[in-house]
Backbone bond lengths (Angstrom), bond angles and torsions (degrees), N, CA, C in turn:
res aa  C-N    CA-C-N  psi(-1)  N-CA   C-N-CA  omega(-1)  CA-C   N-CA-C  phi
1 X - - - 1.445 - - 1.525 108.08 -
2 X 1.336 115.31 142.09 1.453 121.78 -178.43 1.523 110.28 -86.71
3 X 1.346 117.36 149.25 1.465 119.19 178.16 1.527 110.76 -60.63
4 X 1.332 116.56 137.13 1.460 122.98 179.26 1.514 113.67 84.03
5 X 1.323 118.59 -6.22 1.464 119.48 178.75 1.511 109.61 -90.66
6 X 1.304 116.44 157.26 1.461 121.44 -178.78 1.513 109.68 -101.06
7 X 1.304 114.27 153.99 1.457 118.90 176.20 1.516 108.91 -74.04
8 X 1.334 117.35 140.41 1.456 122.08 179.60 1.527 107.99 -83.29
9 X 1.319 117.11 131.52 1.454 121.53 179.39 1.517 107.35 -95.36
10 X 1.322 115.54 125.55 1.458 121.19 -179.56 1.516 107.44 -123.07
11 X 1.326 115.85 131.19 1.463 121.82 179.87 1.525 108.09 -89.97
12 X 1.349 116.13 136.38 1.454 121.92 178.03 1.519 109.98 -126.52
13 X 1.332 115.72 146.68 1.456 120.22 174.11 1.531 108.69 -81.25
14 X 1.364 118.35 171.61 1.467 119.79 179.22 1.547 113.29 -58.18
15 X 1.337 118.59 -23.93 1.461 122.23 178.62 1.527 112.16 -83.61
16 X 1.344 116.97 -7.33 1.454 121.27 178.42 1.512 114.68 95.00
17 X 1.325 117.23 4.00 1.461 119.72 178.39 1.523 109.88 -73.51
18 X 1.345 115.17 139.30 1.460 120.12 175.24 1.520 107.58 -74.37
19 X 1.319 115.93 135.39 1.462 119.51 -179.09 1.524 111.01 -140.22
20 X 1.334 117.39 153.03 1.468 120.30 179.87 1.534 110.99 -63.35
21 X 1.336 115.76 150.60 1.474 121.60 -178.68 1.530 111.46 -64.13
22 X 1.327 118.35 -25.50 1.458 121.14 -176.78 1.523 113.25 -81.68
23 X 1.358 117.75 -9.47 1.457 121.44 -178.12 1.525 110.74 -87.30
24 X 1.346 116.33 138.72 1.457 121.26 176.57 1.533 110.29 -91.92
25 X 1.348 117.13 -28.96 1.463 123.04 -178.70 1.535 107.49 -126.80
26 X 1.284 117.44 142.19 1.461 121.96 -179.33 1.529 110.57 -64.17
27 X 1.347 118.47 123.31 1.457 120.40 -179.85 1.535 112.59 -67.03
28 X 1.321 118.33 -28.10 1.468 120.38 -179.24 1.518 110.94 -74.17
29 X 1.335 115.36 -41.89 1.468 118.71 -178.35 1.526 111.48 -71.06
30 X 1.321 117.90 -33.57 1.467 121.68 -177.75 1.518 112.68 -89.95
31 X 1.314 117.91 0.88 1.452 121.74 -179.85 1.511 112.54 74.63
32 X 1.309 117.86 17.56 1.457 122.02 177.23 1.509 113.79 76.41
33 X 1.347 116.96 10.08 1.471 119.61 -178.54 1.533 113.81 -87.92
34 X 1.274 119.80 -9.07 1.468 122.60 -179.21 1.527 108.76 -84.17
35 X 1.358 116.78 126.32 1.467 118.01 179.71 1.519 111.20 -64.36
36 X 1.256 113.33 149.23 1.453 120.47 179.46 1.529 109.80 -68.06
37 X 1.316 119.16 134.77 1.461 123.32 177.06 1.509 106.99 -92.75
38 X 1.310 115.10 115.86 1.470 118.47 -179.24 1.524 109.90 -86.11
39 X 1.282 114.06 157.79 1.465 119.51 177.06 1.530 108.16 -64.69
40 X 1.321 118.21 142.50 1.469 120.16 -179.02 1.522 110.85 -62.50
41 X 1.326 114.14 140.03 1.468 119.98 178.06 1.521 109.20 -71.84
42 X 1.333 116.62 161.51 1.463 120.51 177.41 1.518 111.03 -63.15
43 X 1.296 115.81 160.00 1.463 120.16 -179.19 1.509 110.74 -73.16
44 X 1.320 115.03 144.37 1.459 118.88 170.37 1.523 107.26 -105.42
45 X 1.328 117.71 -179.37 1.466 120.81 -175.34 1.521 112.65 -63.35
46 X 1.341 117.28 -27.55 1.457 119.61 -179.22 1.519 111.37 -69.54
47 X 1.318 117.13 -22.20 1.452 120.59 -177.76 1.524 113.10 -100.01
48 X 1.323 117.35 2.60 1.455 120.00 -177.15 1.522 110.03 -59.33
49 X 1.297 115.87 141.20 1.459 121.09 179.50 1.522 108.76 -81.37
50 X 1.307 115.76 128.40 1.458 120.44 177.79 1.526 107.92 -125.54
51 X 1.313 115.54 132.87 1.457 120.69 -179.26 1.522 107.69 -113.79
52 X 1.303 115.21 123.05 1.454 120.47 177.70 1.516 108.01 -113.69
53 X 1.332 115.77 123.93 1.454 119.45 177.33 1.512 109.91 -87.96
54 X 1.294 115.73 159.86 1.462 120.06 176.46 1.523 108.42 -69.71
55 X 1.326 118.61 143.58 1.459 119.81 178.97 1.524 110.06 -64.21
56 X 1.326 116.73 147.80 1.465 118.27 -179.98 1.519 110.89 -63.54
57 X 1.301 115.30 142.74 1.459 121.27 -179.48 1.523 107.95 -103.05
58 X 1.325 116.76 125.82 1.465 121.06 178.55 1.524 108.52 -78.56
59 X 1.299 114.43 131.24 1.466 119.31 176.75 1.522 108.77 -78.82
60 X 1.301 115.87 158.20 1.464 120.83 -178.05 1.527 111.44 -59.15
61 X 1.351 117.30 -31.10 1.459 120.10 -177.74 1.530 112.40 -82.44
62 X 1.353 117.52 -14.11 1.461 120.65 -178.83 1.525 109.92 -95.03
63 X 1.336 117.17 132.56 1.465 118.61 176.65 1.532 109.57 -70.65
64 X 1.314 116.71 143.11 1.451 121.44 178.01 1.518 107.82 -81.82
65 X 1.344 116.91 123.31 1.454 121.55 -177.22 1.525 109.99 -73.28
66 X 1.325 115.86 133.76 1.453 121.91 177.46 1.521 107.84 -88.49
67 X 1.317 116.40 135.22 1.452 120.35 178.34 1.524 108.21 -66.49
68 X 1.323 115.89 128.85 1.456 121.50 -178.11 1.525 108.25 -96.19
69 X 1.337 116.15 120.26 1.454 121.35 -178.86 1.533 112.37 -103.47
70 X 1.306 118.00 -4.91 1.453 121.10 -176.46 1.529 110.32 -106.72
71 X 1.341 115.72 160.41 1.460 119.91 176.20 1.529 110.84 -101.49
72 X 1.332 116.84 -20.98 1.462 120.90 176.28 1.525 108.81 -146.34
73 X 1.308 114.35 146.35 1.458 121.21 177.38 1.520 106.95 -124.07
74 X 1.334 116.02 120.59 1.461 120.94 176.42 1.517 107.83 -101.75
75 X 1.321 116.51 119.43 1.464 121.74 179.62 1.520 108.26 -109.87
76 X 1.336 116.16 119.69 1.467 121.05 179.65 1.526 108.97 -70.87
77 X 1.346 116.53 117.33 1.461 122.40 -179.36 1.522 111.67 -92.33
78 X 1.335 115.97 -26.40 1.466 120.04 177.47 1.519 107.63 -153.85
79 X 1.315 114.77 166.98 1.457 119.72 -178.03 1.511 110.92 108.66
80 X 1.341 117.37 -176.41 1.458 121.86 -174.96 1.531 114.37 -60.90
81 X 1.318 117.56 -25.95 1.473 119.80 -178.55 1.518 111.76 -117.80
82 X 1.318 116.28 41.20 1.456 121.35 179.89 1.533 110.26 -52.84
83 X 1.325 115.74 130.40 1.466 121.08 -179.21 1.520 113.64 98.13
84 X 1.321 117.68 -17.60 1.471 120.65 179.56 1.530 109.78 -65.96
85 X 1.327 115.38 140.83 1.459 120.69 176.08 1.522 109.39 -116.86
86 X 1.322 115.49 130.93 1.462 121.60 178.91 1.520 107.46 -113.13
87 X 1.330 115.79 116.05 1.461 121.13 178.83 1.525 108.23 -89.17
88 X 1.326 116.28 117.46 1.464 122.02 -178.46 1.527 108.03 -101.33
89 X 1.330 115.97 117.49 1.458 121.03 177.23 1.531 108.77 -98.50
90 X 1.309 117.27 176.74 1.460 121.20 179.43 1.522 109.30 -59.15
91 X 1.315 116.06 128.71 1.466 121.28 -179.57 1.519 111.15 146.70
92 X 1.334 115.78 -164.50 1.456 122.48 -179.19 1.524 108.98 -115.35
93 X 1.329 115.87 131.98 1.459 123.10 -174.52 1.522 109.27 -127.31
94 X 1.333 116.03 144.12 1.465 121.32 176.56 1.519 107.66 -127.48
95 X 1.349 116.31 126.34 1.460 121.66 179.86 1.516 110.07 -116.04
96 X 1.325 115.48 143.36 1.452 121.83 178.21 1.520 109.65 175.76
97 X 1.356 115.74 179.32 1.466 117.78 -178.27 1.524 112.00 -75.93
98 X 1.326 118.36 -21.68 1.468 122.54 175.91 1.535 108.04 -159.19
99 X 1.325 118.32 66.30 1.473 120.45 -174.04 1.525 112.96 -60.16
100 X 1.343 114.16 139.38 1.468 121.20 179.35 1.522 109.93 -78.97
101 X 1.330 114.48 144.95 1.472 120.91 176.40 1.528 108.82 -60.15
102 X 1.326 115.07 137.14 1.454 120.81 175.23 1.518 107.27 -151.41
103 X 1.324 116.23 134.77 1.465 120.92 -177.29 1.520 110.97 -56.40
104 X 1.322 115.63 133.20 1.459 121.41 176.41 1.513 115.62 87.48
105 X 1.341 117.79 -1.24 1.461 121.03 -178.44 1.527 111.01 -111.21
106 X 1.333 115.11 143.01 1.455 122.10 168.81 1.523 105.56 -96.23
107 X 1.329 116.87 132.16 1.470 121.19 -175.12 1.516 111.13 -98.11
108 X 1.335 115.84 136.49 1.465 122.43 175.34 1.525 107.22 -123.70
109 X 1.316 115.62 118.64 1.464 120.76 178.92 1.524 108.93 -94.40
110 X 1.331 115.19 128.44 1.463 121.95 176.69 1.530 105.80 -120.02
111 X 1.337 118.67 113.68 1.471 121.03 -176.61 1.532 112.67 -74.40
112 X 1.320 115.19 66.15 1.462 122.04 -179.89 1.527 106.58 -116.81
113 X 1.327 116.92 111.40 1.466 120.88 -174.86 1.535 112.34 -64.58
114 X 1.325 118.71 -17.13 1.463 121.34 179.50 1.527 112.72 -90.80
115 X 1.336 116.88 -2.99 1.459 120.51 175.83 1.514 109.10 -86.57
116 X 1.320 115.63 154.78 1.462 120.08 173.07 1.518 108.61 -78.25
117 X 1.316 114.72 162.71 1.463 119.38 179.28 1.532 109.72 -55.83
118 X 1.319 117.77 -53.41 1.465 124.36 172.08 1.522 105.73 -110.33
119 X 1.318 118.15 98.85 1.464 120.05 -172.55 1.527 112.44 -90.35
120 X 1.332 117.43 -59.08 1.469 119.12 178.36 1.521 110.10 -146.19
121 X 1.331 114.52 161.93 1.467 121.30 179.65 1.518 109.11 -123.80
122 X 1.311 114.66 152.47 1.462 122.04 175.32 1.524 108.49 -122.14
123 X 1.312 115.92 134.35 1.458 121.66 172.82 1.518 105.56 -115.31
124 X 1.344 115.60 106.68 1.463 120.98 -173.81 1.516 110.99 -105.94
125 X 1.320 115.29 127.76 1.456 122.06 174.22 1.513 109.01 -123.70
126 X 1.328 117.22 -174.39 1.463 119.73 -178.56 1.521 112.17 -76.93
127 X 1.338 118.36 -16.24 1.459 120.51 -177.51 1.525 113.89 -113.87
128 X 1.324 118.58 -15.37 1.467 120.28 -177.67 1.523 110.33 -161.25
129 X 1.349 114.13 157.60 1.461 121.64 173.32 1.524 106.37 -125.82
130 X 1.336 115.74 121.65 1.460 121.70 -178.54 1.529 108.89 -106.20
131 X 1.333 115.96 128.49 1.462 122.63 176.68 1.525 107.39 -101.57
132 X 1.338 116.82 135.81 1.463 121.83 -179.96 1.522 108.42 -134.26
133 X 1.329 116.45 126.73 1.466 120.81 175.39 1.525 107.88 -71.76
134 X 1.326 116.59 138.80 1.463 121.07 -177.49 1.528 112.62 -101.24
135 X 1.344 116.47 34.94 1.468 120.47 179.57 1.511 111.75 76.34
136 X 1.319 116.86 31.99 1.463 121.08 -178.26 1.529 110.73 -64.39
137 X 1.328 115.60 151.83 1.467 121.98 -176.92 1.529 111.88 -61.28
138 X 1.321 117.22 -48.52 1.462 121.21 -176.77 1.530 113.08 -97.55
139 X 1.307 116.90 1.16 1.463 120.54 177.05 1.519 113.62 80.12
140 X 1.313 114.60 169.28 1.462 122.80 175.81 1.517 107.03 -117.12
141 X 1.327 116.11 129.71 1.463 120.73 -179.80 1.525 109.97 -112.21
142 X 1.329 115.71 137.14 1.468 121.61 173.24 1.513 106.37 -119.60
143 X 1.314 115.37 120.65 1.471 122.42 -177.25 1.532 111.84 52.92
144 X 1.337 116.49 37.71 1.459 121.95 175.75 1.523 115.13 88.23
145 X 1.330 118.96 -7.21 1.467 121.45 -179.14 1.521 110.68 -108.64
146 X 1.333 115.50 134.02 1.462 119.90 178.04 1.532 108.92 -69.33
147 X 1.320 115.49 135.26 1.460 119.89 -177.21 1.526 110.86 -128.99
148 X 1.305 116.14 158.08 1.455 122.41 169.50 1.527 108.20 -103.03
149 X 1.348 113.92 -39.08 1.463 121.43 -179.72 1.526 107.56 -150.14
150 X 1.349 116.10 139.64 1.462 119.74 -176.33 1.526 110.21 -154.27
151 X 1.334 116.73 136.24 1.461 120.43 173.62 1.533 107.22 -86.72
152 X 1.333 115.58 120.10 1.462 119.85 -175.30 1.523 111.59 -70.80
153 X 1.331 114.20 146.27 1.466 122.59 176.88 1.523 108.29 -126.53
154 X 1.310 115.91 160.53 1.462 121.82 178.26 1.529 109.07 -55.42
155 X 1.340 116.46 130.19 1.461 121.54 176.11 1.514 115.37 87.34
156 X 1.334 118.96 -4.44 1.471 120.46 177.44 1.521 109.83 -58.81
157 X 1.344 115.83 151.02 1.455 121.68 175.47 1.520 108.52 -118.50
158 X 1.327 115.03 126.44 1.462 121.63 -178.90 1.532 108.04 -106.93
159 X 1.342 116.49 124.97 1.460 120.89 175.49 1.518 107.83 -110.29
160 X 1.344 114.02 123.87 1.461 121.72 176.76 1.521 106.02 -138.64
161 X 1.341 116.28 114.89 1.461 119.64 -174.68 1.518 108.83 64.97
162 X 1.352 116.58 -132.97 1.470 120.77 176.91 1.533 111.62 -91.42
163 X 1.312 116.81 -0.23 1.475 120.91 -176.27 1.524 111.15 -91.38
164 X 1.319 114.91 137.21 1.461 121.96 176.30 1.520 106.92 -122.66
165 X 1.333 115.96 122.50 1.463 121.79 -179.28 1.519 110.32 -112.62
166 X 1.318 116.07 134.19 1.470 122.58 174.29 1.524 106.83 -96.57
167 X 1.355 116.92 135.14 1.459 122.31 -176.51 1.522 111.03 -99.47
168 X 1.336 115.44 129.27 1.469 122.46 170.79 1.517 106.42 -121.39
169 X 1.321 116.60 126.54 1.460 120.27 -178.32 1.529 111.02 -102.82
170 X 1.299 114.25 147.63 1.462 121.75 176.36 1.516 107.57 -137.15
171 X 1.357 115.18 51.23 1.458 120.42 -174.86 1.518 110.62 -74.75
172 X 1.348 115.14 142.79 1.456 121.74 178.19 1.514 107.36 -114.03
173 X 1.313 115.62 75.04 1.460 119.56 -175.79 1.514 110.89 -57.85
174 X 1.332 115.99 132.45 1.441 121.58 175.88 1.505 114.07 81.55
175 X 1.326 120.64 1.60 1.443 120.12 179.30 1.478 113.09 -90.52
């Protein structure tokens, strides 16, 4: 053997006959009647390996998490509907005592006689919720300051009429 050369691997049957590496049975010993075994073809998508784990099991001591479908939750802290929760999903929302129909808006009626008919609007996305005053008579206040437009943050308090709403965000930035 020459330096740097590799040894040649030769497959032999139990009788000592040389046989091709692709054969499973010696063609000489079987009389050539055994079909040739071809190398397996590559995998296609139907043969892809998929591993599925068992779903996690909640222990009795662990609270079961509720799937959150909203990006903001407005909880009425005071006013005619104290305790009411408004789940704001992605989209455009208009709140007031009798909001007018407008294309692209979901209407929320709050029976507060001190609110304007169209008091404020929310534009909710996956990364932010923007509050906009709609020219209400008494204005919209966030954390005590009158605003025209404001990006809501966790814990903000919105005052509209006699109603005070606490903001809880559940934003999924980047989703």
